[in-house]
N, C-alpha and C positions, 0 to 999 in steps of 0.2 A: 736661554742656554744657561746651564749650571756653571757655577764658578767653584774653583778649588779654595782651599784654606787661604791661599796667598792672593786671591782675587783674580787669578787668570782663568780663562775659559778652558774647560776640559775638552779635549778633542773627541770626536765621534769614535775613533778607533779605541781609545782608552775606555770610554763608556761601555762599548760593546764587550770589550775584554773583561771588564769588571763584572758586568751583568751575566756573562756566560760562565763564569767560574762558579762551580758548586762546591760546597764544603762537604767532603766525604771523610768520614771518620773511620779509622782503622784501629784494630786492637788484636791482641793475641787470641788464638784459637784455644778454646777450653774444652776438654781437659788436655794437658800437655802429654802428647803421645808421640812416639817416633813415627814419622811419615817419611818414606824413602825419597819422595820428591820434594817435600817442603821442610823437612827437619823437625825438630822439637818445637820451635817457636814460630809456627806459621801464623800469618796474619789473616784476619777476616774482616768483613765489613757488612753493612746492611742487616738483613734479617738474622743471619747466622750470628753476627756479633751481638746483637741485642738479646737474642735468645740465650746465648752462652753467658753473657754478663748477668742476666737476671737469674739464671740457674745457679751460677756461682754465688751470687748474692744470697739466695735462699738457702743454699747448702752450707754456707760458711757460718760457723758459730762465732758470735761476738767474742773478741779477745783472741781469736785464732790468727788474724793477720798481723804481721809485724808492722809497727808504726801507724796502723789504723785500727786501734782496738775496738772502735764502735762499728766497724764494717761487719755486716751480716745480720743474722737473726738468731733468736734463741729457740728455734723450733725443736731441737733435740731435748730440751728441758720439759717440753710439753708432753713428751711420750709417757712420763710418769704420772700425768694428771688424767682424771676422768674426762672424757670428751663430751662435756656438757656445754650449755650456752655461754657460760662465763669463760671457760677455757677457749672456746672457738672465738669469742670476741677478743680475748688477749692475743691469740694467734693472728687474727686479722689486724689488730693494732700494731703488732710487731712487724708484720710484713709490710703494711702500708707505710709505716714510719721509715723502714729501710729503703723502700722503693722511692719515696719522696726525697730522701736525703742523698741517695747514691745513684739514682737513675734519672737525671734531668731529661726532660723532653719525653718522658714516658708517663702516660695517664692510665691508671688502673680502671678498667671497664667492669670487670667482675672478679671476685675472689671466692673460691669455694674450698672448704676443708672437709675431707671425708676420712673415716677410719679405713685403714688399709686392710686388705684381705690376708696379708702375711703377718705372722707372729715373729717377733724378734727373739734373739737368743735368750734374753732375760725373761721371756714369756709375756712381753707386752705387745699390744697391738700398735702397728705403725700408723703414720699419717700420710694422706695423699692430698697434695695441694694442686688445685687447678687455678691458674692465674691468666686472665685475659687482659691484655694491655693494648693501648693505642699509642703508636710511636709517631711523634711529630716529625722526626727526620725522614721517615719513610712515607711521607704524604698521608699521615693519619691511618696507616695500615694497622689492622688488628692482628695480634699474635697470641697464640695460646702456649703457655708454658706449663708443663706437668712435672711435678717433683714428688718423689716418694721419700719419706723420712722413716728410718727405723730399720 
C-alpha cells in the first residue's frame, strides 16, 4: 500500500478519486465574436481549443501581442519573397519554432507550404499553410490546420 508524504497510508477512496480526475484544459474561443448564447468570451476545450490556438499562433505576427513580443510567426514578411526552397525552409523553421515554444504537448507530423491561388491587393501571391499535428492531451489524435496568408 502506498504512503503519503507524511508516512500515512492513503485510503482507497482517495486513490480512486485522484486516479479518476482528468486534467481538462479550457481556453477562449477564437476569434472573439458575439454569440447570443455564450457572449464574446466563450470557452472551448479539446479539438476546437487546440485548432483555434494553433490558428491564432500562425496568424499572429511577432510583436503584435502585448507583453509577449515573441508570440506568433513572421509569415506575412514572406509574402514579399520568392517562394523557392530557401524561403520555404525559413517558413518551416519559423512555424516549427513557434509551435515548439508556444504549443506544449503538440507534435508536428507534417507541414506543407503552398502558393495561394489568390492575389493580394499589393499584387503578391499569398501563402497557404497545411499543418498536421498530433496532440498529446487528446490521446495522440491528429488534427489538420489550414491557414491562408495574404
